[in-house]
C-alpha positions in Angstrom: 9.3 -6.8 -1.7 10.5 -9.3 0.5 9.0 -10.7 4.0 11.3 -8.9 5.5 10.6 -5.0 4.5 8.1 -2.6 5.0 5.5 -2.1 7.5 2.1 -3.3 7.2 0.2 -0.4 8.6 1.9 2.0 6.3 0.8 -0.1 3.4 -3.0 0.0 5.0 -3.0 3.5 5.2 -2.3 4.2 1.6 -4.7 1.4 0.3 -7.1 3.5 2.6 -6.4 6.5 1.2 -6.9 5.1 -2.7 -10.1 3.4 -1.7 -11.4 6.5 -0.3 -10.2 8.5 -3.4 -12.2 6.0 -5.7 -15.2 5.7 -3.5 -15.3 9.7 -3.9 -14.9 9.8 -7.5 -17.8 6.9 -7.7 -15.5 4.7 -9.4 -15.8 0.9 -9.1 -12.5 -1.5 -8.8 -13.2 -2.4 -12.5 -13.1 0.7 -13.9 -10.1 2.3 -12.6 -8.3 -1.3 -12.8 -9.3 -0.8 -16.7 -7.8 2.4 -16.3 -4.4 1.4 -14.8 -4.1 -1.7 -17.4 -4.3 -4.0 -14.3 -6.4 -6.8 -12.5 -9.5 -6.0 -10.6 -7.6 -8.0 -7.8 -4.2 -6.2 -7.8 -6.3 -3.0 -7.3 -8.1 -4.4 -4.8 -4.9 -6.0 -2.5 -3.6 -2.3 -3.1 -6.5 -0.6 -1.4 -6.4 -3.6 1.4 -3.0 -2.9 1.9 -2.1 -6.5 0.5 -0.1 -5.7 -2.1 3.0 -7.8 -2.5 5.1 -5.8 -4.7 6.9 -2.7 -5.0 4.6 0.4 -5.7 5.7 2.5 -8.5 5.5 6.4 -7.8 4.3 6.3 -11.4 1.5 4.5 -10.5 0.9 6.2 -7.2 0.5 9.6 -9.3 -1.8 8.3 -12.0 -4.1 7.0 -9.5 -3.8 10.6 -7.8 -4.5 12.0 -11.0 -7.3 9.9 -12.1 -9.1 10.3 -8.4 -8.5 14.4 -8.5 -6.3 14.8 -5.4 -4.9 18.1 -4.8 -1.2 18.2 -4.9 -1.3 18.4 -1.3 -2.9 14.9 -1.1 -1.0 13.3 -3.8 2.6 14.4 -2.2 1.1 12.4 1.2 -0.2 9.3 -0.9 3.5 9.4 -2.8 5.5 9.5 0.4 3.4 6.7 1.9 3.9 4.7 -1.0 7.9 5.6 -1.0 7.6 4.1 2.8 5.8 0.8 2.2 9.5 -0.9 1.2 11.1 1.0 3.8 12.5 -1.4 6.8 11.1 -0.6 9.8 12.9 0.4 13.8 12.6 -3.6 14.4 14.3 -5.1 11.8 17.9 -3.2 13.3 17.3 -5.6 16.2 17.0 -9.2 14.1 19.9 -11.0 16.1 17.6 -10.6 19.3 14.2 -10.4 18.3 12.2 -13.6 17.0 10.7 -13.5 14.1 7.3 -14.4 15.5 7.2 -10.3 16.7 6.5 -9.4 13.6 3.1 -10.5 14.0 2.5 -8.0 16.3 4.3 -4.9 14.5 5.2 -6.5 11.0 4.6 -7.6 7.3 4.5 -10.7 8.6 1.0 -10.7 10.2 -0.6 -14.2 9.8 -3.6 -13.5 7.1 -7.4 -14.3 7.7 -9.1 -16.2 5.5 
């Protein structure tokens, strides 16, 4: 995923569904990360909507299975994952919209530490 692609809104929404699923299961970041053979920080970044890489459908389906999501919820989170790398409408206007506009709507929002 590049800095130019995808909306942080979609990533944050996906992350919230996954975090809620983990919480409802009563599992820790460490437990689920170990099941996925990921680092705790990778799962944490995904749940915060900060993932820098492309989320594989296979991984989202496995998380859905672990969390016990029904078919409808699995379909919804897979759909969100597919949208995380999609260019948003404002990228069509890159020649007329300044890069600073992304601070308000896009994936280049400044991070708070």
